[in-house]
Every structure is written in structure tokens, then in C-alpha cells.
ZATI-427219 format. One line per field, with one value per atom (N, C-alpha, C, CB): residue number from 1; residue in three letters; atom name; x, y, z. Coordinates in steps of 0.001 Angstrom, whole numbers, plus 500000, padded with zeros to 6 digits. Glycine has a CB too. Example, Ala and Ser with C-alpha at 12.3 -4.5 7.8 and 13.67 -1.06 7.14 Angstrom:
BEGIN
seq: c(1,1,1,1,2,2,2,2)
type: c(ALA,ALA,ALA,ALA,SER,SER,SER,SER)
atom: c(N,CA,C,CB,N,CA,C,CB)
east: c(513190,512300,513200,511308,512850,513670,512900,514084)
north: c(494310,495500,496700,495527,497750,498940,500030,499402)
up: c(507800,507800,507800,509046,507080,507140,507870,505725)
***
This chain:
BEGIN
seq: c(1,1,1,1,2,2,2,2,3,3,3,3,4,4,4,4,5,5,5,5,6,6,6,6,7,7,7,7,8,8,8,8,9,9,9,9,10,10,10,10,11,11,11,11,12,12,12,12,13,13,13,13,14,14,14,14,15,15,15,15,16,16,16,16,17,17,17,17,18,18,18,18,19,19,19,19,20,20,20,20,21,21,21,21,22,22,22,22,23,23,23,23,24,24,24,24,25,25,25,25,26,26,26,26,27,27,27,27,28,28,28,28,29,29,29,29,30,30,30,30,31,31,31,31,32,32,32,32,33,33,33,33,34,34,34,34,35,35,35,35,36,36,36,36,37,37,37,37,38,38,38,38,39,39,39,39,40,40,40,40,41,41,41,41,42,42,42,42,43,43,43,43,44,44,44,44,45,45,45,45,46,46,46,46,47,47,47,47,48,48,48,48,49,49,49,49,50,50,50,50,51,51,51,51,52,52,52,52,53,53,53,53,54,54,54,54,55,55,55,55,56,56,56,56,57,57,57,57,58,58,58,58,59,59,59,59,60,60,60,60,61,61,61,61,62,62,62,62,63,63,63,63,64,64,64,64,65,65,65,65,66,66,66,66,67,67,67,67,68,68,68,68,69,69,69,69,70,70,70,70,71,71,71,71,72,72,72,72,73,73,73,73,74,74,74,74,75,75,75,75,76,76,76,76,77,77,77,77,78,78,78,78,79,79,79,79,80,80,80,80,81,81,81,81,82,82,82,82,83,83,83,83,84,84,84,84,85,85,85,85,86,86,86,86,87,87,87,87,88,88,88,88,89,89,89,89,90,90,90,90,91,91,91,91,92,92,92,92,93,93,93,93,94,94,94,94,95,95,95,95,96,96,96,96,97,97,97,97,98,98,98,98)
type: c(LEU,LEU,LEU,LEU,VAL,VAL,VAL,VAL,LYS,LYS,LYS,LYS,ILE,ILE,ILE,ILE,ARG,ARG,ARG,ARG,ILE,ILE,ILE,ILE,PHE,PHE,PHE,PHE,MET,MET,MET,MET,ALA,ALA,ALA,ALA,ASP,ASP,ASP,ASP,GLU,GLU,GLU,GLU,THR,THR,THR,THR,VAL,VAL,VAL,VAL,THR,THR,THR,THR,VAL,VAL,VAL,VAL,ARG,ARG,ARG,ARG,MET,MET,MET,MET,SER,SER,SER,SER,ARG,ARG,ARG,ARG,SER,SER,SER,SER,ASP,ASP,ASP,ASP,PRO,PRO,PRO,PRO,SER,SER,SER,SER,ILE,ILE,ILE,ILE,ILE,ILE,ILE,ILE,TRP,TRP,TRP,TRP,GLY,GLY,GLY,GLY,PHE,PHE,PHE,PHE,ARG,ARG,ARG,ARG,LEU,LEU,LEU,LEU,GLN,GLN,GLN,GLN,GLY,GLY,GLY,GLY,GLY,GLY,GLY,GLY,LEU,LEU,LEU,LEU,ASP,ASP,ASP,ASP,PHE,PHE,PHE,PHE,ASN,ASN,ASN,ASN,GLU,GLU,GLU,GLU,PRO,PRO,PRO,PRO,LEU,LEU,LEU,LEU,THR,THR,THR,THR,ILE,ILE,ILE,ILE,SER,SER,SER,SER,LYS,LYS,LYS,LYS,VAL,VAL,VAL,VAL,VAL,VAL,VAL,VAL,ALA,ALA,ALA,ALA,GLY,GLY,GLY,GLY,SER,SER,SER,SER,LEU,LEU,LEU,LEU,ALA,ALA,ALA,ALA,GLU,GLU,GLU,GLU,ARG,ARG,ARG,ARG,ALA,ALA,ALA,ALA,GLY,GLY,GLY,GLY,LEU,LEU,LEU,LEU,ILE,ILE,ILE,ILE,GLU,GLU,GLU,GLU,GLY,GLY,GLY,GLY,ASP,ASP,ASP,ASP,HIS,HIS,HIS,HIS,VAL,VAL,VAL,VAL,VAL,VAL,VAL,VAL,ARG,ARG,ARG,ARG,ILE,ILE,ILE,ILE,ALA,ALA,ALA,ALA,GLY,GLY,GLY,GLY,HIS,HIS,HIS,HIS,HIS,HIS,HIS,HIS,ALA,ALA,ALA,ALA,ASP,ASP,ASP,ASP,SER,SER,SER,SER,MET,MET,MET,MET,GLN,GLN,GLN,GLN,HIS,HIS,HIS,HIS,LYS,LYS,LYS,LYS,ASP,ASP,ASP,ASP,ALA,ALA,ALA,ALA,GLN,GLN,GLN,GLN,ASP,ASP,ASP,ASP,ALA,ALA,ALA,ALA,ILE,ILE,ILE,ILE,ILE,ILE,ILE,ILE,SER,SER,SER,SER,SER,SER,SER,SER,ASN,ASN,ASN,ASN,ASN,ASN,ASN,ASN,ASP,ASP,ASP,ASP,VAL,VAL,VAL,VAL,GLU,GLU,GLU,GLU,ILE,ILE,ILE,ILE,VAL,VAL,VAL,VAL,VAL,VAL,VAL,VAL,GLU,GLU,GLU,GLU,ARG,ARG,ARG,ARG,TYR,TYR,TYR,TYR,GLY,GLY,GLY,GLY,ASN,ASN,ASN,ASN)
atom: c(N,CA,C,CB,N,CA,C,CB,N,CA,C,CB,N,CA,C,CB,N,CA,C,CB,N,CA,C,CB,N,CA,C,CB,N,CA,C,CB,N,CA,C,CB,N,CA,C,CB,N,CA,C,CB,N,CA,C,CB,N,CA,C,CB,N,CA,C,CB,N,CA,C,CB,N,CA,C,CB,N,CA,C,CB,N,CA,C,CB,N,CA,C,CB,N,CA,C,CB,N,CA,C,CB,N,CA,C,CB,N,CA,C,CB,N,CA,C,CB,N,CA,C,CB,N,CA,C,CB,N,CA,C,CB,N,CA,C,CB,N,CA,C,CB,N,CA,C,CB,N,CA,C,CB,N,CA,C,CB,N,CA,C,CB,N,CA,C,CB,N,CA,C,CB,N,CA,C,CB,N,CA,C,CB,N,CA,C,CB,N,CA,C,CB,N,CA,C,CB,N,CA,C,CB,N,CA,C,CB,N,CA,C,CB,N,CA,C,CB,N,CA,C,CB,N,CA,C,CB,N,CA,C,CB,N,CA,C,CB,N,CA,C,CB,N,CA,C,CB,N,CA,C,CB,N,CA,C,CB,N,CA,C,CB,N,CA,C,CB,N,CA,C,CB,N,CA,C,CB,N,CA,C,CB,N,CA,C,CB,N,CA,C,CB,N,CA,C,CB,N,CA,C,CB,N,CA,C,CB,N,CA,C,CB,N,CA,C,CB,N,CA,C,CB,N,CA,C,CB,N,CA,C,CB,N,CA,C,CB,N,CA,C,CB,N,CA,C,CB,N,CA,C,CB,N,CA,C,CB,N,CA,C,CB,N,CA,C,CB,N,CA,C,CB,N,CA,C,CB,N,CA,C,CB,N,CA,C,CB,N,CA,C,CB,N,CA,C,CB,N,CA,C,CB,N,CA,C,CB,N,CA,C,CB,N,CA,C,CB,N,CA,C,CB,N,CA,C,CB,N,CA,C,CB,N,CA,C,CB,N,CA,C,CB,N,CA,C,CB,N,CA,C,CB,N,CA,C,CB,N,CA,C,CB,N,CA,C,CB,N,CA,C,CB,N,CA,C,CB,N,CA,C,CB,N,CA,C,CB)
east: c(469533,470479,471473,471039,471876,473375,474017,473394,475201,476290,476996,477566,477283,478228,479284,477467,480563,481509,481748,482733,482064,482470,484210,480774,485250,486336,487050,487079,487126,487780,489084,487545,489622,491186,491418,491738,492949,492984,493760,493397,494638,495177,495117,496941,495146,495296,496749,494083,497866,499050,499116,499728,500117,500426,501972,499897,502546,503574,504379,503553,505717,506099,507761,506087,507620,509018,509670,508941,510824,511594,513093,511586,513418,514747,515382,514602,516654,517783,517932,519128,517479,517632,516688,518888,516099,515349,515554,514618,516959,517552,517370,519235,517071,516781,515516,516765,515544,513859,512931,514104,512019,511033,511260,509330,511058,511013,509551,511603,508698,507795,506820,507130,506283,505056,503861,505111,502689,501514,500935,500923,499691,498704,497468,498739,496525,495288,494829,494842,493566,493064,491767,494085,490817,489745,489523,489290,490834,490772,490650,491569,491390,491128,490412,492059,489390,488329,488872,487331,489682,490474,490958,491485,490942,491832,492998,492139,493733,495532,496103,496073,496514,497457,499291,496865,499828,501408,501622,502259,502059,501986,503644,501301,504928,506026,506514,506591,507445,508532,509925,508185,510673,512026,512643,512950,513442,514134,515262,514549,515480,516432,516196,517961,514762,514357,513928,513285,513625,512707,511505,512353,510756,510088,509597,510494,510635,510765,511154,511732,511724,512369,511328,513560,510573,509186,508226,508523,508056,507031,505635,506630,506373,505068,505012,505188,504201,503907,503480,502510,503704,503146,501821,504000,500697,499636,498684,500278,499176,498861,497635,500143,496796,495226,495972,492879,495899,496293,495067,496731,494576,494014,494182,494022,495407,495294,496942,494879,497099,498603,498392,499146,499635,500222,498552,501067,497638,496333,495183,496247,495453,494410,493984,495020,492632,491759,492295,489519,492611,492781,491894,493120,490485,489473,488700,488784,489455,488771,489964,488303,491144,492579,492525,493871,492676,493196,494744,492721,494960,496383,497603,496535,497251,498555,498169,498815,497094,496536,497324,494700,497569,498263,499762,498019,500351,501507,502234,501384,501213,501325,501639,500188,500622,500639,501918,499032,502308,503419,504699,503653,504775,505880,505614,506159,504391,504254,504844,502601,504731,505340,506607,505081,507268,508765,509770,508802,510258,511039,510644,512387,509144,508446,507205,508484,506874,505530,505085,505619,503805,502941,501742,502179,501848,500663,500379,501018,498639,498147,497538,497555,497877,497268,496763,497845,495684,495096,495156,493618,495866,496175,495030,497465,495146,493954,494617,493595,494179,494909,494555,494834,495230,495041,494013,495970)
north: c(512886,513402,512610,514792,512325,511582,512164,510071,512338,513163,511932,514251,512441,511593,512442,510688,511912,512734,512020,512900,512182,511311,512141,511622,511378,511897,511144,511644,512224,511975,511821,512959,511058,510842,512400,509056,513006,513905,513536,514937,512034,511712,509996,512400,509389,508429,508132,507862,507390,507192,505613,507706,505143,503633,503835,503031,503193,503054,501925,503204,501924,500353,499811,500726,499034,498842,497729,498569,497851,496852,496481,496858,495632,495205,494201,494849,493774,492976,491753,493623,491953,490943,490718,490997,489622,489843,489781,489347,489865,490175,491725,489552,492726,493978,493921,494652,494812,494728,496397,494670,495748,496989,497931,496773,497932,499341,500034,500402,499021,499743,498694,500139,499075,498294,498572,498538,497438,497729,497625,496976,498271,497861,498024,498924,497111,496945,495497,498464,495769,494722,494285,493383,493485,493098,492435,492515,491488,491223,491820,490793,493257,494098,495307,494298,494798,496274,497596,496510,497621,498595,498477,498623,499956,499697,499227,500876,499028,498705,499844,497422,500633,501550,501503,502338,502502,502551,503070,503638,502104,502909,503003,501806,502744,502995,502842,502190,504045,504293,504360,506411,502985,503527,504400,502613,505434,506239,505692,507533,506125,505963,504531,506137,503773,502519,502667,501900,501541,501420,502126,499874,501821,502260,503944,501896,504257,505681,506782,505780,505869,506267,506213,505334,505274,505294,506083,504240,506659,507557,507168,508150,506240,505736,506629,504269,506822,507948,507079,509193,507213,507093,507732,507572,506640,507494,506656,509107,506618,506088,505086,505392,505230,503895,503140,504787,501882,500546,500672,498953,500694,500300,498799,501272,498611,497478,497029,497913,495379,495210,494096,494492,494243,493260,493068,491765,493842,493829,493536,493309,492914,492533,493889,491124,493356,494749,494644,494512,495705,495804,495586,496838,496155,495917,494684,496729,493574,492310,491235,491713,492394,491893,491608,493310,490351,490217,490312,488941,491118,491415,490484,491222,489181,488134,487961,486534,488252,488080,489200,488319,490636,491482,491271,492208,490696,490513,489919,489502,488562,487419,487369,486916,488729,488887,490140,489267,490925,491448,490026,492738,489031,488333,487604,487559,487182,486378,487374,485874,488390,489441,489584,490775,488799,488092,489928,487279,489785,491541,492694,491693,492544,493561,493572,493520,494785,495047,496595,494766,496019,497294,497742,496876,498957,499018,500515,498385,500454,501287,502153,500908,503473,503886,505164,503681,505623,506775,507768,506448,509028,510163,510978,511184,511388,512134,513710,511265,514871,515840,515914,517022,516519,516874,517569,517485)
up: c(514372,513185,513148,513266,511797,511604,510634,511231,511224,510247,509542,511194,508232,507507,506761,506509,506898,506490,505140,507497,504258,502876,502249,501350,502381,502295,500731,503784,500221,498732,498498,497882,497751,497645,496728,496632,497160,496395,495159,497042,495461,494032,494010,493783,493073,493196,492319,492953,492800,492712,492377,493925,491322,490957,491155,489248,492192,492390,491907,493374,491406,490498,490917,488356,491699,492393,491777,493954,491274,491147,491729,490053,491835,492573,492078,493879,492106,491379,491951,491391,493146,493859,495136,494149,495626,497045,498158,497249,498444,499768,499479,500108,498544,498619,499350,497332,500329,501075,500577,503451,500413,499712,500589,499545,501805,502569,503157,501504,503264,503465,504786,501904,505152,506210,506068,507629,505835,505796,507202,504843,507329,508607,507799,510159,508666,508518,507310,508087,507241,506151,506690,505903,505572,506239,507534,505554,507839,509301,510969,509269,510269,511076,510821,511506,509984,509769,509696,510971,508965,508725,507305,509685,506597,505027,505035,504199,504346,504227,503729,503128,504547,504453,504711,505265,503949,504314,505818,503236,506763,508341,507985,510211,507344,507552,506033,508660,506288,504581,505570,503235,504863,505380,504664,505567,505431,504266,503712,504653,502517,501413,500772,501948,501212,500585,499190,501331,498390,497145,497560,496675,498506,498916,498455,499929,499214,499297,498032,500267,497327,495955,495009,495466,495119,494266,494467,494301,495553,496046,496929,494887,497857,498911,499874,499683,500355,501712,502891,501416,503876,505077,505180,506004,505518,505318,504048,504900,502917,501658,501861,501027,501276,501270,499915,500730,500211,499295,498804,499965,497392,496663,495710,496233,495426,494525,494985,492646,495002,495436,493979,497468,492912,492136,491301,493169,490869,490697,491426,489991,492207,493120,494247,493947,494276,494908,496650,494707,497265,498788,499527,499224,499182,499943,500049,499699,499574,499723,500618,498017,500705,501223,503052,500782,503720,504977,504927,505568,506014,506271,505448,507847,505914,505231,503987,505881,503203,501629,500957,501383,501604,501324,501043,502140,501847,502537,501147,504003,501358,500138,498538,500104,498478,497175,496873,496703,498055,497715,497668,498858,497930,497937,496735,499168,496256,495123,493847,494973,494013,492766,492463,492946,493626,493222,493618,490764,492214,492373,491803,491843,491214,490586,490978,489286,491788,492414,492103,494083,492097,491565,492615,490031,493004,494007,494041,495581,493819,493713,494923,492951,495375,496254,496272,497077,497594,497222,498556,496670,498049,499242,499352,498956,500703,501522,501699,503275,501657,502318,503577,501781,504441,505820,506197,506263)
***
């Protein structure tokens, strides 16, 4: 007997962040990636940061970063996509209920 559980996202959210200066941190941390055999997820959001104000939440599963599909990204690829977006980044995430 094989049991399979399928989780459907409760919602998909597009988060857009802009900053006036690259010295301003986005305020979130990623974990996972293709090289870790784990989906890219938001592991930390700094209180009061651009990420928090834009609506990112710890545990969000990253679907796209700056138009790039996250399921084919290694961790460094995701970081590079954020860095290369300069002062404007768009991240699409899926949220799952507990």
C-alpha cells in the first residue's frame, strides 16, 4: 500500500519590492533549491523590512523570482536572480495552510 498526499496551495501571491538604494536590505532569507533537493522557501523575514511590508511570510514556497521558474533553480541561481534584479524584484510565492 502506498499513500500519497497532495498539497494544493491555498493562494498564490505576487510580491513586488522596490528600494531607492542597493544598501537597503530586502530583509528575507531563502532556503532550499535544486541542489538541496528541497523547494525554495522563505525561511526568515526581518521585522519591519521591505520583505515584511511587501507581504512575504516565512514558509512561503517560491514559484518564480524575477520571471525565472524557481523549481529549476539551485540556491545560488535564486540569489543571483535577486541580485541581478537591482532595486526592483518580483517574487511569486505559494502559501499553504497548516
